[in-house]
PAVOFI-980170 format. One line per field, with one value per residue (C-alpha): residue in three letters; x, y, z. Coordinates in Angstrom, 1 decimal. Layout:
BEGIN
aa: [ALA  ...]
c1: [X  ...]
c2: [Y  ...]
c3: [Z  ...]
//
This chain:
BEGIN
aa: [MET  THR  SER  GLU  PRO  LYS  ASN  SER  ALA  GLU  ALA  THR  GLY  PRO  ASP  GLU  GLN  LYS  LYS  GLU  GLU  ARG  GLN  GLY  LYS  LEU  HIS  LYS  LEU  PHE  ASP  ASP  ASN  PHE  LEU  ASP  TYR  THR  SER  TYR  VAL  ILE  ARG  GLU  ARG  ALA  ILE  PRO  ASP  ILE  ASP  ASP  GLY  LEU  LYS  PRO  VAL  GLN  ARG  ARG  ILE  LEU  GLN  THR  LEU  HIS  ASN  MET  ASP  ASP  GLY  ARG  TYR  HIS  LYS  VAL  ALA  ASN  VAL  VAL  GLY  GLU  THR  MET  LYS  LEU  HIS  PRO  HIS  GLY  ASP  GLN  SER  ILE  PHE  ALA  ALA  LEU  VAL  ASN  LEU  ALA  ASN  LYS  ASN  TYR  LEU  ILE  ASP  ARG  GLN  GLY  ASN  PHE  GLY  ASN  ILE  TYR  THR  GLY  ASP  GLN  ALA  SER  ALA  ALA  ARG  TYR  ILE  GLU  CYS  ARG  LEU  THR  PRO  LEU  ALA  ARG  GLU  THR  LEU  PHE  ASN  LYS  ASP  LEU  THR  GLU  PHE  VAL  ASP  SER  TYR  ASP  GLY  ARG  MET  GLN  GLU  PRO  VAL  SER  LEU  PRO  SER  LYS  LEU  PRO  MET  LEU  LEU  LEU  LEU  GLY  ALA  GLU  GLY  ILE  ALA  VAL  GLY  MET  ALA  THR  LYS  ILE  MET  PRO  HIS  ASN  PHE  ARG  GLU  LEU  LEU  GLN  CYS  GLN  ILE  LYS  TYR  LEU  GLU  GLY  GLU  GLU  PHE  ILE  LEU  TYR  PRO  ASP  PHE  PRO  LYS  GLY  GLY  ILE  VAL  ASP  VAL  SER  GLY  TYR  ASP  HIS  GLY  ASN  GLY  ARG  LEU  ARG  CYS  ARG  ALA  LYS  ILE  GLU  VAL  SER  ASP  GLU  LYS  THR]
c1: [-49.6  -46.1  -45.3  -42.8  -40.0  -41.0  -37.5  -33.7  -33.1  -36.0  -34.4  -30.6  -31.8  -29.4  -25.9  -26.1  -26.5  -23.4  -21.3  -22.5  -21.1  -18.1  -16.5  -17.9  -15.4  -12.2  -13.3  -12.7  -9.9  -8.2  -9.2  -7.6  -4.6  -3.9  -4.3  -1.6  0.9  0.5  0.6  4.2  5.7  4.7  6.0  8.4  10.3  10.2  8.3  11.0  9.8  9.0  11.2  14.4  14.2  15.6  14.1  14.1  17.3  19.0  18.0  19.2  22.6  23.1  21.6  24.5  27.3  26.7  26.6  29.9  31.9  34.8  36.2  38.2  36.8  34.9  34.6  31.5  30.5  31.1  28.1  26.0  26.2  25.1  22.6  20.5  19.6  17.8  16.6  15.8  15.7  18.8  22.4  22.3  19.4  21.2  24.6  23.0  21.7  24.8  26.3  24.4  23.4  27.8  27.8  25.7  28.7  27.2  27.1  28.7  32.8  34.0  37.3  37.9  36.0  32.2  31.6  30.8  28.0  28.6  30.0  27.7  30.7  29.7  31.1  33.9  32.5  31.6  34.8  37.2  35.6  35.1  33.2  32.6  30.0  31.2  31.8  29.0  26.3  27.8  26.6  23.4  21.9  22.3  20.7  20.1  17.6  15.2  15.6  12.3  13.6  11.3  12.4  13.8  12.3  12.6  13.5  17.1  17.8  16.3  15.9  15.3  11.4  13.2  16.7  16.5  18.3  19.1  19.2  16.4  17.7  14.9  15.6  19.3  19.9  16.3  14.6  12.6  10.6  8.0  5.0  1.8  -0.7  2.4  5.5  7.8  10.5  11.6  15.0  18.1  18.4  21.8  23.5  24.6  20.9  19.9  21.5  20.4  16.8  16.8  18.5  15.6  12.8  14.2  14.1  10.7  12.3  11.2  13.0  13.0  14.3  15.3  16.5  20.4  21.8  25.3  26.1  25.3  22.3  19.8  15.8  13.3  11.5  8.7  6.0  7.8  5.7  2.6  3.5  2.7  4.9  7.5  11.3  13.1  16.8  19.1  23.1  25.3  28.2  31.9  34.3  37.8  39.4  39.2  39.6  36.9]
c2: [69.9  71.3  70.8  69.1  71.1  70.6  70.2  70.2  73.5  74.1  72.0  72.8  76.6  79.2  79.1  74.9  75.4  78.2  75.7  72.7  75.2  75.8  72.3  71.3  73.5  72.9  69.2  69.8  72.3  68.9  66.3  68.1  68.8  66.1  64.0  66.8  66.1  62.6  62.5  65.3  62.8  59.3  60.8  62.9  61.9  58.6  56.1  54.7  55.4  51.8  53.2  54.0  52.5  56.0  57.7  61.8  62.5  59.6  60.3  64.2  63.2  61.2  63.9  66.2  63.4  63.5  67.4  67.3  64.5  64.9  61.4  62.9  62.5  65.2  66.0  64.8  68.5  70.0  67.3  67.5  71.6  71.2  68.3  70.8  73.0  70.2  68.8  71.7  69.2  70.1  68.6  65.9  64.1  64.3  63.3  60.1  59.5  59.1  57.7  54.6  54.7  54.9  52.2  49.8  49.3  49.4  54.1  55.4  54.9  56.3  57.5  57.7  56.5  56.0  54.0  49.5  48.5  45.3  47.4  50.3  52.6  56.1  58.2  60.8  64.3  65.3  67.2  64.6  62.2  61.8  60.4  59.9  58.1  54.2  53.2  51.3  54.7  56.1  53.4  52.2  55.7  58.6  58.8  62.6  61.8  59.2  61.5  63.6  66.5  69.5  72.4  72.1  73.6  77.2  76.8  78.0  74.1  71.0  68.1  64.3  63.0  59.6  57.9  55.6  52.9  49.4  47.5  46.8  49.6  49.1  45.1  45.6  48.5  47.4  49.9  50.9  54.3  55.1  57.7  58.6  55.7  53.6  52.3  49.6  47.1  45.6  43.4  43.7  41.2  39.6  42.1  38.8  37.0  39.7  40.0  36.1  36.9  40.0  37.9  34.5  37.6  38.4  35.2  34.3  31.4  31.6  32.8  32.4  35.3  35.4  38.3  38.6  40.4  42.4  40.4  37.1  35.2  32.0  33.0  30.3  31.4  29.3  32.3  34.2  34.2  34.7  37.7  36.0  36.3  38.2  38.2  38.0  38.3  36.6  36.5  33.1  33.8  31.7  31.7  31.4  31.8  32.0  36.2  36.6]
c3: [69.0  67.4  63.5  62.2  59.7  55.9  54.7  55.9  55.8  57.9  60.7  60.4  60.1  58.0  60.5  60.2  56.3  56.5  58.5  56.2  52.9  54.8  55.7  51.8  50.5  53.2  52.2  48.4  49.3  51.5  49.0  45.7  47.8  48.9  45.5  44.3  46.9  46.6  42.8  43.3  46.0  43.6  40.5  41.6  44.5  46.1  42.8  40.2  36.6  34.9  31.7  32.7  36.7  38.4  40.7  39.6  41.6  40.1  37.1  37.6  39.2  36.0  33.6  35.2  35.2  31.4  31.2  32.7  31.4  29.6  31.0  34.3  37.4  39.8  43.4  43.9  46.0  42.2  41.2  44.2  43.5  39.7  40.1  42.5  39.5  38.4  41.6  44.1  47.3  49.0  49.0  51.1  49.7  46.4  48.3  49.3  46.8  44.7  47.2  47.2  43.0  43.1  45.4  43.4  41.3  37.7  36.6  38.3  38.6  42.1  43.6  47.4  50.3  49.3  52.9  53.3  52.3  53.9  57.6  57.4  57.9  56.4  53.3  53.2  52.8  49.4  49.1  49.7  47.4  43.1  40.5  36.8  34.7  34.0  30.5  30.9  31.5  28.5  26.4  27.6  29.3  27.1  23.2  22.6  19.2  21.8  24.5  25.4  27.1  29.4  31.6  35.1  37.7  37.5  33.4  33.3  31.9  30.2  31.9  30.7  31.1  31.6  30.2  26.9  29.0  27.2  30.7  32.5  35.0  37.7  37.7  38.0  40.5  42.7  44.3  47.8  48.4  50.3  48.9  49.6  49.8  48.4  48.6  45.9  46.9  44.3  44.6  42.5  40.1  38.2  35.4  33.8  34.3  33.2  29.8  28.9  29.8  27.2  24.5  25.5  25.3  22.0  20.4  22.0  24.3  28.0  31.3  34.7  36.8  40.3  42.5  43.6  46.2  46.3  49.5  49.1  50.4  49.7  48.8  49.0  46.0  46.3  46.5  44.5  41.4  42.8  44.7  48.5  51.5  52.8  52.4  55.2  56.0  57.6  58.6  58.1  60.1  59.3  62.2  60.6  63.4  67.7  67.3  64.5]
//
């Protein structure tokens, strides 16, 4: 008769034990690094902060425009370059975010060809177009006494943790982003309706608020309050003449 091993160590042997120890360390390394990466993508790239409704790149663009603000237009290429002092992820991502934010028509005043949201035409090169903060942005986004600042990625500058917005920017601008294990899709809302709802909220009254689409549209809100269903986009075409 053969004797059974007394414990798992005898069954696996010293080589198997070492292999399991190595795998355990490797699993822990993957787990820790993946969590760090996930947190970084969520907080630093893809998902907006609920406090000011802005992604880090948007906040850094607006803060840069505020730092540069002298009332005149600035070349977008210059704004992008200055923003890179706060946002170390390349000029193209900054340029795309700036154009997208400018085309929402609330916070950035444009001059030149910033593309067309209706036709999908692209913006001109950054060296040809200009921008500055709108009066709305100057009035509602910035207050040095209420803003917490931290060091930028290289410690040379200070950047805001969040901007003390007087408006619910998350609902006004909407948001779309895909992170690691998380995604967001928030529809934009009507500016006037948001102000009316803010007033009603402060007065303790009930209010109803639904999304508003910059390009126009019709929405079925029957499942909106329950978080169910999907948003289906459909085009409605009107023929104005035979050549259209």
